[in-house]
C-alpha positions as CSV (number, residue, x, y, z in Angstrom):
1,X,96.5,96.0,89.8
2,X,96.2,91.9,89.2
3,X,95.7,90.7,92.8
4,X,92.2,90.4,93.5
5,X,90.5,90.6,96.9
6,X,90.4,86.7,96.9
7,X,94.0,86.4,96.7
8,X,94.3,87.9,100.3
9,X,91.7,85.8,102.3
10,X,94.1,82.9,103.2
11,X,95.9,84.3,105.9
12,X,96.7,82.1,108.6
13,X,95.0,82.5,111.8
14,X,96.7,81.2,115.3
15,X,93.0,80.5,117.2
16,X,95.0,80.3,120.4
17,X,95.8,83.9,120.4
18,X,92.1,85.1,119.5
19,X,90.8,87.3,122.5
20,X,86.6,87.0,122.8
21,X,85.1,90.9,123.3
22,X,82.0,91.5,124.5
23,X,79.2,92.0,121.9
24,X,78.6,95.7,122.6
25,X,77.8,97.7,119.4
26,X,79.3,101.0,120.4
27,X,82.3,99.5,122.1
28,X,85.3,100.2,119.7
29,X,88.8,99.2,120.9
30,X,91.8,100.7,119.7
31,X,92.8,97.6,118.2
32,X,89.5,97.6,116.1
33,X,90.6,100.9,114.7
34,X,93.5,99.6,113.8
35,X,92.5,96.5,112.0
36,X,89.5,98.9,110.1
37,X,92.2,101.5,109.1
38,X,94.5,99.0,107.8
39,X,91.9,97.4,106.0
40,X,90.8,100.8,104.2
41,X,94.4,101.5,103.2
42,X,94.6,98.2,101.6
43,X,91.4,98.6,99.5
44,X,91.9,102.5,98.7
45,X,95.8,101.1,97.6
46,X,94.7,98.2,95.3
47,X,91.3,101.0,94.0
48,X,94.4,103.6,92.8
49,X,96.6,101.5,91.6
50,X,93.9,99.9,89.0
51,X,93.3,103.4,88.2
52,X,96.8,104.2,87.3
53,X,97.5,101.3,85.7
54,X,94.2,101.8,83.4
55,X,95.6,105.0,82.4
56,X,99.3,103.8,81.7
57,X,97.6,101.4,79.5
58,X,96.4,103.9,77.5
59,X,99.3,106.0,77.7
60,X,99.3,106.2,73.9
61,X,96.0,107.9,73.4
62,X,97.2,111.8,72.6
63,X,96.1,114.7,70.9
64,X,98.0,116.9,68.6
65,X,99.7,118.5,71.3
66,X,101.1,115.3,72.8
67,X,98.9,115.6,75.9
68,X,97.3,112.4,77.6
69,X,93.6,112.2,76.4
70,X,92.9,109.4,79.0
71,X,93.3,111.2,82.7
72,X,92.1,111.2,86.1
73,X,89.4,113.7,86.9
74,X,88.7,113.9,90.2
75,X,87.1,111.0,92.4
76,X,83.7,109.7,92.6
77,X,81.7,110.5,95.8
78,X,82.9,108.3,98.9
79,X,80.9,105.1,99.8
80,X,81.3,102.7,102.1
81,X,81.9,99.2,101.7
82,X,80.6,96.7,104.6
83,X,83.8,94.3,105.6
84,X,84.4,92.1,108.1
85,X,86.2,94.9,110.1
86,X,83.3,96.9,109.6
87,X,82.3,99.7,107.0
88,X,85.3,101.1,105.0
89,X,84.9,104.3,103.3
90,X,86.8,104.4,100.0
91,X,86.9,106.6,97.1
92,X,87.7,105.4,93.6
93,X,88.9,108.1,91.2
94,X,87.1,109.3,87.9
95,X,88.7,108.2,84.4
96,X,87.9,110.4,81.8
97,X,88.7,110.3,78.2
98,X,89.1,113.3,76.2
99,X,88.7,112.0,72.6
100,X,86.3,113.8,70.7
101,X,84.6,111.1,68.8
102,X,82.4,109.3,71.6
103,X,82.8,105.8,69.4
104,X,86.6,106.2,70.3
105,X,86.6,106.6,73.8
106,X,87.4,104.2,76.4
107,X,85.4,103.3,79.7
108,X,87.1,102.0,83.1
109,X,85.7,99.1,84.8
110,X,87.0,98.4,88.1
111,X,87.6,94.9,88.9
112,X,89.0,94.7,92.2
113,X,85.2,94.0,92.8
114,X,83.1,94.3,90.4
115,X,80.5,97.1,90.5
116,X,77.3,94.6,90.5
117,X,78.8,92.6,93.6
118,X,79.5,95.1,96.2
119,X,76.3,95.1,97.8
120,X,75.8,93.4,101.2
121,X,73.0,91.7,99.9
122,X,74.3,90.2,96.6
123,X,75.5,86.8,98.5
124,X,74.2,85.1,95.6
125,X,76.6,86.9,93.5
126,X,79.5,86.7,95.5
127,X,79.3,83.0,95.9
128,X,79.5,82.4,92.4
129,X,82.2,85.0,91.8
130,X,84.3,83.3,94.8
131,X,84.1,79.7,93.4
132,X,85.5,80.8,89.9
133,X,88.3,82.7,91.8
134,X,89.0,79.5,93.3
135,X,87.5,79.6,97.1
136,X,87.2,76.0,98.4
137,X,83.3,74.8,99.5
138,X,84.7,74.7,103.1
139,X,86.3,78.4,103.4
140,X,83.2,80.4,101.7
141,X,82.0,81.3,105.0
142,X,85.5,83.1,106.2
143,X,85.7,84.7,103.0
144,X,82.2,85.8,102.6
145,X,82.5,87.4,106.1
146,X,85.7,89.0,105.2
147,X,83.8,91.0,102.2
148,X,80.3,91.5,103.7
149,X,80.7,91.2,107.5
150,X,77.8,89.7,109.6
151,X,75.6,89.3,106.5
152,X,77.3,86.3,105.6
153,X,76.9,84.4,109.0
154,X,75.4,81.4,108.6
155,X,76.3,80.2,105.3
156,X,78.2,77.1,106.0
157,X,79.6,74.7,103.4
158,X,76.4,72.8,103.5
159,X,74.6,75.7,102.9
160,X,76.5,76.8,99.9
161,X,76.5,72.8,98.6
162,X,72.9,73.4,98.5
163,X,73.1,76.9,96.7
164,X,75.5,75.2,94.1
165,X,73.2,72.3,93.3
166,X,70.1,74.7,93.5
167,X,72.2,77.1,90.9
168,X,72.8,74.0,88.5
169,X,69.1,73.1,88.4
170,X,68.4,76.6,87.5
171,X,71.0,76.5,84.6
172,X,69.9,73.1,83.3
173,X,66.2,74.4,83.2
174,X,67.1,77.7,81.4
175,X,69.6,75.7,79.0
176,X,66.6,73.5,77.9
177,X,64.0,76.8,77.9
178,X,61.7,76.8,74.8
179,X,62.9,79.6,71.9
180,X,60.2,79.5,69.8
181,X,59.2,83.0,68.8
182,X,62.4,84.6,69.7
183,X,64.3,86.8,67.3
184,X,67.8,87.7,67.7
185,X,68.4,90.5,65.2
186,X,72.3,90.8,66.3
187,X,74.0,87.9,67.9
188,X,77.6,88.1,69.4
189,X,79.8,84.9,70.1
190,X,82.8,84.4,71.7
191,X,85.0,81.4,73.2
192,X,85.8,82.3,76.8
193,X,88.6,80.2,78.4
194,X,88.1,80.1,82.2
195,X,91.2,78.2,84.0
196,X,89.4,76.2,86.1
197,X,90.8,72.8,87.7
198,X,88.1,70.1,86.5
199,X,88.1,67.0,88.2
200,X,88.8,64.6,85.3
201,X,91.9,66.9,84.2
202,X,93.2,69.3,86.5
203,X,95.4,70.9,83.9
204,X,92.6,71.4,81.4
205,X,91.0,74.8,80.4
206,X,87.4,74.9,80.2
207,X,86.1,76.4,77.1
208,X,82.8,78.0,77.2
209,X,80.9,78.9,74.2
210,X,79.0,82.1,74.7
211,X,76.2,83.7,72.5
212,X,74.5,87.0,73.5
213,X,71.8,88.7,71.4
214,X,69.8,91.8,70.9
215,X,66.0,91.5,70.7
216,X,63.7,93.5,68.4
217,X,63.3,96.1,70.6
218,X,66.8,96.4,71.5
219,X,67.4,94.3,74.7
220,X,70.6,92.2,75.0
221,X,69.8,88.7,76.3
222,X,72.1,86.0,77.1
223,X,71.0,83.5,74.9
224,X,73.5,79.8,75.6
225,X,76.5,79.7,77.8
226,X,78.1,75.8,76.7
227,X,81.6,74.1,77.3
228,X,82.8,72.8,74.3
229,X,85.8,71.1,72.8
230,X,88.1,74.4,72.5
231,X,86.2,76.5,70.0
232,X,85.9,73.6,67.0
233,X,83.4,73.9,64.3
234,X,81.7,70.9,65.9
235,X,81.1,72.0,69.0
236,X,79.6,75.3,67.8
237,X,77.6,73.4,65.3
238,X,76.1,71.6,68.0
239,X,75.3,74.4,70.0
240,X,73.7,76.2,66.9
241,X,71.7,73.0,66.1
242,X,70.2,72.7,69.8
243,X,69.3,76.3,70.1
244,X,67.2,76.0,66.3
245,X,65.7,73.0,67.6
246,X,64.3,74.5,70.5
247,X,62.7,77.2,68.3
248,X,65.2,79.5,67.2
249,X,64.5,79.3,63.5
250,X,64.5,82.9,62.3
251,X,68.3,83.6,61.2
252,X,69.8,86.6,62.8
253,X,70.9,89.8,60.5
254,X,74.4,90.1,61.7
255,X,76.5,87.6,64.0
256,X,80.0,89.3,65.3
257,X,83.0,87.3,66.5
258,X,86.5,86.5,66.4
259,X,87.5,85.4,63.3
260,X,89.7,82.3,64.7
261,X,86.4,80.7,65.8
262,X,85.3,77.6,64.4
263,X,81.7,79.5,64.9
264,X,81.8,80.9,61.5
265,X,81.7,77.7,59.6
266,X,79.2,76.1,61.7
267,X,76.8,79.4,61.3
268,X,76.9,79.2,57.6
269,X,75.7,75.4,57.5
270,X,73.1,76.2,60.4
271,X,71.9,80.2,59.6
272,X,73.7,80.7,56.0
273,X,71.5,84.0,55.6
274,X,73.5,85.6,58.6
275,X,76.0,88.4,57.3
276,X,79.3,88.1,59.4
277,X,81.2,91.1,61.3
278,X,84.7,90.2,62.8
279,X,85.3,92.0,65.9
280,X,87.8,94.8,65.6
281,X,89.2,94.6,69.4
282,X,90.3,91.1,68.3
283,X,91.6,92.0,65.1
284,X,93.9,94.7,66.5
285,X,95.1,92.5,69.0
286,X,96.2,89.8,66.6
287,X,97.3,92.3,63.9
288,X,99.8,94.2,66.8
289,X,100.9,90.9,68.2
290,X,103.0,90.0,64.9
291,X,104.8,93.5,65.0
292,X,107.4,94.9,67.3
293,X,106.3,96.7,70.4
294,X,108.2,99.8,69.0
295,X,105.9,100.0,65.9
296,X,102.7,99.1,67.9
297,X,101.4,102.5,69.1
298,X,101.3,103.8,65.2
299,X,100.1,100.6,63.9
300,X,97.4,100.8,66.4
301,X,96.2,104.5,65.3
302,X,96.1,103.3,62.0
303,X,93.8,100.6,62.4
304,X,91.8,102.6,64.6
305,X,91.4,105.3,61.3
306,X,89.9,102.4,59.2
307,X,87.1,101.2,61.7
308,X,86.4,104.9,62.9
309,X,86.0,106.3,59.4
310,X,82.8,107.8,58.7
311,X,82.2,105.9,55.1
312,X,83.1,102.5,53.6
313,X,85.2,104.3,51.0
314,X,87.5,106.1,53.5
315,X,87.4,102.8,55.7
316,X,88.7,101.1,52.5
317,X,91.4,104.1,51.6
318,X,92.5,103.9,55.2
319,X,93.0,100.1,54.9
320,X,95.3,100.4,51.6
321,X,97.1,103.1,53.4
322,X,97.9,100.8,56.4
323,X,99.0,97.9,54.1
324,X,101.4,100.5,52.0
325,X,103.1,101.6,55.3
326,X,103.7,98.2,57.0
327,X,103.7,95.4,54.2
328,X,107.1,95.5,53.2
329,X,108.3,94.7,56.5
330,X,105.4,93.1,58.5
331,X,103.7,91.0,56.1
332,X,102.6,88.6,58.5
333,X,100.6,91.2,60.2
334,X,99.3,92.8,57.1
335,X,98.1,89.2,56.0
336,X,96.2,88.8,59.0
337,X,94.4,91.7,58.7
338,X,93.9,91.2,54.5
339,X,92.2,88.0,54.9
340,X,89.1,89.3,57.0
341,X,89.2,92.6,54.6
342,X,85.0,92.5,53.6
343,X,83.8,90.7,56.7
344,X,85.3,93.6,59.0
345,X,83.5,96.5,57.2
346,X,80.3,94.8,57.4
347,X,78.9,97.2,59.7
348,X,78.6,100.1,57.0
349,X,75.5,98.3,55.8
350,X,73.6,98.4,59.3
351,X,72.2,101.8,61.3
352,X,75.4,104.2,62.0
353,X,73.5,104.6,65.6
354,X,74.3,100.9,65.8
355,X,77.9,100.7,64.9
356,X,79.5,101.1,68.7
357,X,77.9,98.1,69.5
358,X,78.5,95.9,66.4
359,X,82.3,96.5,66.0
360,X,83.5,94.4,68.7
361,X,82.4,91.6,71.1
362,X,82.5,93.8,73.6
363,X,79.0,92.6,75.4
364,X,80.7,89.2,76.1
365,X,84.3,90.5,77.1
366,X,82.9,92.7,79.7
367,X,80.4,90.5,81.3
368,X,82.9,87.7,81.5
369,X,86.2,89.6,82.2
370,X,86.2,88.9,85.9
371,X,85.7,85.3,85.7
372,X,88.5,84.5,83.0
373,X,90.8,83.1,85.4
374,X,90.6,81.2,88.2
375,X,93.3,81.3,91.2
376,X,95.6,78.3,90.6
377,X,96.0,77.4,94.1
378,X,92.6,76.3,95.0
379,X,92.0,73.4,97.0
380,X,89.4,71.4,95.6
381,X,88.6,70.6,91.7
382,X,85.8,72.2,89.9
383,X,83.0,70.6,88.0
384,X,81.9,71.5,84.7
385,X,78.4,71.4,85.6
386,X,79.0,74.1,88.6
387,X,81.4,76.2,86.6
388,X,78.7,76.6,83.8
389,X,76.1,77.0,86.6
390,X,78.3,80.2,88.3
391,X,79.0,81.4,85.4
392,X,75.2,81.9,84.3
393,X,74.4,83.1,87.6
394,X,77.1,85.7,87.1
395,X,75.8,86.8,83.4
396,X,72.6,86.9,85.2
397,X,73.8,89.7,87.6
398,X,75.4,91.4,85.1
399,X,72.6,91.5,82.4
400,X,70.5,93.4,85.2
401,X,72.9,96.7,83.7
402,X,73.0,95.9,80.2
403,X,71.9,99.0,78.4
404,X,69.6,98.8,75.2
405,X,71.1,99.3,71.5
406,X,71.4,103.2,70.8
407,X,68.4,104.1,68.5
408,X,66.5,100.7,69.4
409,X,63.7,102.1,67.5
410,X,65.8,101.3,63.9
411,X,66.1,98.0,64.4
412,X,63.1,97.5,62.7
413,X,64.3,98.6,59.8
414,X,67.2,95.9,59.7
415,X,64.4,93.3,60.3
416,X,62.5,94.7,57.3
417,X,65.4,94.3,55.2
418,X,65.5,98.2,54.6
419,X,68.9,98.9,52.4
420,X,71.8,101.1,54.7
421,X,74.8,102.6,53.2
422,X,77.3,104.2,55.3
423,X,74.9,103.9,58.2
424,X,72.0,105.6,56.6
425,X,68.7,104.2,55.5
426,X,68.7,104.7,51.6
427,X,65.3,105.1,49.6
428,X,63.9,102.0,48.4
429,X,63.1,102.1,44.8
430,X,59.5,101.1,43.4
431,X,59.5,98.2,41.4
């Protein structure tokens, strides 16, 4: 389901036909009920369609008997969303992945209205989200009242502007904070393109350079959000050097990112001790894009057999089998895979309990998924500073639900430099 709730906010209203009713809490006209029921059906349809689309997207995930592994499994408990039409009860379908290996399971994350933006009191989270979806300042009051009802009363355009200015100041202070004493054992890096109409170039995409990290106690933190010139080495170098100059002197043990980033060249200059792990989600997409659709399901399964192998030896064997199967007909796809062979398997040298966190840039992808595309029909242009501030505020909101790394107690062994083979810590031989 590609339509979002904000796509439905620009319905013209003929104010000459608006009838005022007495303000009585218990008074509900048939028209009120009709509007509320229509809103409920519209929202429920959007939620149901998104669930079905997710299940269809993973139709290729099947067991040995050909049965779907990703299926709908009843519904979550009914809950109410407060809207301008009143409290609307909705149910979201529960999606279950029956894959035996927990690391291979996919998780459904609804985007009709992100989980951390659904509460009435989350006005400070809804405003950045709406801004990045293209709602202009003058339309905020109407849009917010449509989503959260009376809770948005009083949020005039001037109030929204003041909030935006306040958040810009918060972002500026955060981006200059002292990082002395910080040690991020793992970092994830990615370039996020937001389709924002900037005031100096309405056709230019803003590229966000995002770095997240895992601390020594296993907690995930947002380290940096900055816009750069595409994903160039120069832009990443400036960002990494800025972090170092602000006190981040301890090199991460492992960095995870897409192979296409200029990040890697910059990292090798600023933190040459840090090991590299390419993101398997990005790599899988890049390889499959070089193959015909008819072959992609089979190729995807073969790729999964590489990074889901229990040992590096098994992964190497599955890697060779993939090349043997597809290299003759699809050499560009195989070249795309081969060029990063070593850095695709680095995770085997780290605790097995951490593998699910280290094989992809999912911590960044999931956080910024709802703000990748700004609505094209926005009335006004955005500013770089405001866009960065809004994305920073959304990431702050999302971070409240970030979970610690599995078996975070084992991070201390990584910090100490203890050797791991196939995810198992090895005994150190006395000198």
